[in-house]
C-alpha positions in Angstrom: 108.5 74.7 88.8 107.6 77.1 86.1 106.2 74.3 83.9 104.0 73.0 86.7 102.9 76.6 87.5 101.9 77.2 83.9 100.2 73.8 83.7 98.1 74.5 86.8 97.2 78.0 85.6 95.4 77.9 82.2 94.9 81.7 82.6 98.1 82.3 80.8 96.8 80.4 77.8 94.8 82.7 75.4 93.0 79.7 74.1 91.5 78.8 77.5 91.0 82.4 78.5 87.3 82.3 77.5 86.6 79.0 79.2 83.8 78.9 81.8 86.1 77.0 84.1 88.7 79.8 83.8 86.1 82.5 84.4 84.9 80.7 87.5 88.4 80.2 88.8 89.1 83.9 88.2 86.0 84.9 90.1 86.9 82.6 93.0 90.4 84.1 93.2 88.9 87.6 93.1 86.5 86.7 95.9 89.3 85.2 97.9 91.5 88.3 97.6 88.7 90.9 98.0 87.6 91.1 101.6 84.2 92.4 100.4 83.6 89.2 98.5 
């Protein structure tokens, strides 16, 4: 479970932290959590 969780979330990887895809994913999650989004 933990391995799949880490594989599906590259946010935990510092190497992929500055990836456009990761940034877009982060924004999507933020908009999903934030009701004002």
